[in-house]
C-alpha positions, 0 to 999 in steps of 0.5 A: 933785031938785037933789042928783040932778041934780048927781050925774047930772052927775058920773056923766056926766063919769066916763062921758066920761072912760072913753070917752076912755080907751077910744079910747086903748085902741082906738088901740093895738089891732092890728086883725089880732088881732081874733078870737073867743077861747074858753078851756076847756070850752064851759060851756053846751049850745046845745040846752038854750038853744034848748029854754028860749027858749019858757019864757023868752019867756012869762016875759018878757011879765010883766016888771015894767019894760016900757020898759027903754031903756038897760037889758038887753033880751030877748037878754041877759036870757035869757042871764042867766036861763039861765046862772044857772038852769043853775049855781044859785049860792047867792049872786048879786052884781049890780053895776049895777041901773038900773031893776031888770029884771036883779034881777027876772030873777035872782030868777026864775032862782034863787029861793033865791039870796041876792042882793046888788044894787049901784048908786050910783043906786038911786033909778032902780029901778022894781022893788024886792024886799024879798028883795034886799040893796041897796048904794049903793057900788061893788063893791070898796068892800063887805066880802064876807067873809060871802059863800061865794065858791065858791058865788057868781056875780057879774054885772057890768052896771056899765060899769067896767074889766073887767080891774080887776074881774077883778084884784079878783075874783082877789085876793078869792077869787071864781071865777065871774062874768059881764060883760054888756057885753063890748064889741068893740074900738072900741065901748062905754063901758068896757074889756072882756075882749074888747078886752083879748084883742084887744090881745094885750098884758099884760092878755091875758097876765094874763087867760090865766094865771088864767082856766080858762073864758072863753065868749062866750055866743051871740046868739039871732039875729045881725042884719045890722047891729050896735047901732052901725049898721055891718055885723055881720061876722066880720072886725070882730065875731067872734061865736059862732054864733047859736042861730037863723038864721031866724025860724020860731017866733012866740015867737022874735020878741022876740029877732029884733026886739032882736038888735042889743042883743047885746054879747058877754056872757061867762061866766068861771071862774078857775083 
């Protein structure tokens, strides 16, 4: 118990440092640059998404972790499930496990996929699968030479510098990936692709030079206020059009109730 306590203290220090670094990033951002960025084709059909919501809501009722505070909620779990089910990768690399709810939904999306799940705090898992390969060191410290890169999708929910992740992905031949927490400017605890595009500097130029597809996935519903309790408007938080504007079906209620937990999840393909 003592070792876990000190490890968690170390993690908290790193998170605080990242938040301070993020404030410096945001102070350099010209707020006039904030906009909705889209590169390449629209990869996923909105009608297909809407048609899958009822199926997912039934699946979600049987989730293994009922209380997933600080983890993914229904809006993002749906997007993860839908995108993976649509693309059907042979390999999935999940960076950031927490209680294991994401691992479970990835398995449900592509039962045949070989899943590698990474977290430095694996003791927090509530859902564990003997069909998943677990790693307790950072994504960049693992030998991925046995992975077929063009049949792999990486799913990042690890709150690390997204641009640095992309540099590693490009260098090592990965082509497709998702960032679950793609925080808007001035928010969150890590430097995101959305923030990099808003800054419109060297990082944005680098990303635009190597990215083939960048889609910010739509929320099911858009709430009046954000997770940070300010107004969710297009001036400060440009967002893809939500799939629904009105709660007219009971199976949509969980998405409506949890709408504030949307954080601009994005799907990316490299050239």
